[in-house]
Structures are given as C-alpha cells and as structure tokens.
C-alpha positions in Angstrom: -20.8 125.5 -103.0 -18.2 123.1 -103.4 -14.2 123.5 -102.8 -11.4 121.6 -103.9 -8.5 121.9 -101.3 -4.9 120.9 -102.9 -2.0 120.3 -100.5 0.2 117.6 -99.6 0.4 118.7 -95.8 -2.0 117.0 -93.8 -2.5 120.2 -91.4 -3.2 122.6 -94.2 -5.9 120.1 -95.9 -7.8 119.6 -92.6 -7.7 123.3 -91.3 -9.1 124.9 -94.6 -11.8 122.2 -94.3 -12.7 123.2 -90.8 -13.0 126.4 -91.8 -14.6 125.9 -94.9 -17.2 123.4 -92.9 -17.9 125.8 -90.7 -18.8 128.5 -93.1 -21.2 126.0 -95.2 -18.7 124.5 -97.9 -18.9 121.5 -99.3 -14.8 120.2 -99.1 -13.0 117.9 -101.4 -9.5 117.0 -100.2 -6.6 116.1 -102.9 -3.2 115.1 -101.6 -1.5 116.2 -104.9 -1.7 117.1 -108.6 -1.9 113.5 -109.7 -5.1 112.8 -106.8 -6.7 116.3 -107.8 -7.4 115.8 -111.5 -9.5 112.4 -110.6 -11.2 114.8 -108.2 -11.8 117.6 -109.9 -13.6 115.6 -113.1 -15.4 113.6 -110.8 -16.9 116.8 -108.1 -17.1 119.8 -110.3 -16.1 121.9 -107.7 -16.4 125.9 -107.8 -13.0 126.5 -106.8 -10.2 125.2 -106.2 -7.2 126.2 -103.6 -3.6 124.2 -105.1 -0.7 124.5 -103.4 2.4 125.3 -104.8 5.3 122.4 -103.6 3.8 119.1 -103.9 5.6 115.9 -104.6 5.1 113.7 -108.3 3.6 116.8 -110.0 3.6 120.3 -108.6 1.2 123.4 -108.2 1.9 125.1 -111.5 1.5 121.6 -113.5 -1.4 121.0 -112.0 -2.9 124.8 -112.4 -1.8 124.4 -116.2 -3.7 120.8 -117.0 -6.9 121.8 -115.5 -6.6 125.4 -117.3 -5.6 123.8 -120.6 -9.1 121.4 -120.1 -11.8 123.5 -121.5 -15.2 122.4 -119.2 -12.7 123.2 -115.9 -10.6 125.9 -117.5 -13.5 128.7 -116.0 -12.9 126.7 -112.4 -11.2 130.0 -110.4 -7.7 128.8 -109.1 -6.2 129.7 -106.1 -2.5 129.1 -105.1 -1.5 128.4 -102.1 2.3 129.4 -100.6 4.0 129.3 -97.8 6.3 132.2 -99.5 4.8 135.7 -100.9 7.2 136.6 -103.6 6.3 138.6 -106.6 7.8 135.6 -109.1 6.2 132.7 -107.2 2.5 135.5 -108.1 4.2 136.2 -111.6 4.5 132.2 -112.7 0.9 131.4 -111.0 -0.7 134.1 -113.3 1.3 132.4 -116.4 -0.2 129.1 -115.7 -3.4 130.6 -115.6 -4.2 131.1 -111.4 -6.5 133.8 -110.4 -5.3 134.3 -106.9 -3.0 133.7 -104.5 -3.2 132.9 -100.8 -0.2 132.8 -98.6 -0.3 130.1 -96.0 -0.5 130.3 -92.8 -4.3 131.7 -93.6 -6.7 132.5 -91.2 -10.7 131.6 -91.9 -11.6 134.9 -92.4 -8.9 135.3 -95.4 -9.8 131.7 -97.0 -13.6 133.1 -97.1 -12.5 136.3 -98.1 -10.6 134.7 -101.0 -13.9 133.0 -101.9 -16.1 135.6 -102.4 -13.9 138.1 -103.9 -13.4 135.3 -106.9 -17.0 133.6 -106.9 -18.0 137.8 -107.4 -15.1 138.2 -110.4 -18.1 135.1 -112.1 -20.7 136.8 -111.1 
C-alpha cells in the first residue's frame, strides 16, 4: 500500500514516513500542493494525507483539484491540521476529503485512519 503525505513541515513528513515504513507501507512525500499534484499522478497512492495550511496551494485547494480529476477522485484523502475546529472539518468535507486527523498524531492514530479509510473501500 502506498501513502502520500503532503505537508510543508519537515518534522511532520519525516514522522509520518517513519511511522508508516515501520508498519510496512510505501511512502511518498510532498512539500506542498503543487509538489503533490505531480507526485499523485506519478505514484498513484492508495491514500493521501494533506496538510491544510501550506504556502502557494493550501490543502483545501489541493484536495479540490485531486477530487475533480476523474482518475484520482476515488483515492481517500484525509486532511491534517493542528486545529480540530468544526469549521475546518466541514470545509474539508465540502471539498471532498474523507477524513480529518489532528496534528500531532501518533503512529496508532495514523495507522488506524488508514485502516478505517481503506475499509470503507472494501
């Protein structure tokens, strides 16, 4: 299973990469929305985690662009945010994200989110 992590924080990207590789996942990292759009097309991830607050192209815009592409629309996308506000969650749903994970997250939370999202596709 291949996981794309989109976050402008090197710490978050590296933490997620370590957690996921330890659990046997293949990991692709992107530093922002523009980087992610190229990598999602090249790597065809099974699930995407996307930070909300990023420079140039934020998480909402990135999610909307991915979800508006027929080939990519079925990939589960989970928003990452340091805020756990209802407004952020609602806005994420409006642009098509399937889940929401608050940072900082644990290895268990990250793996459980993947299992939950992939279970919905089964």
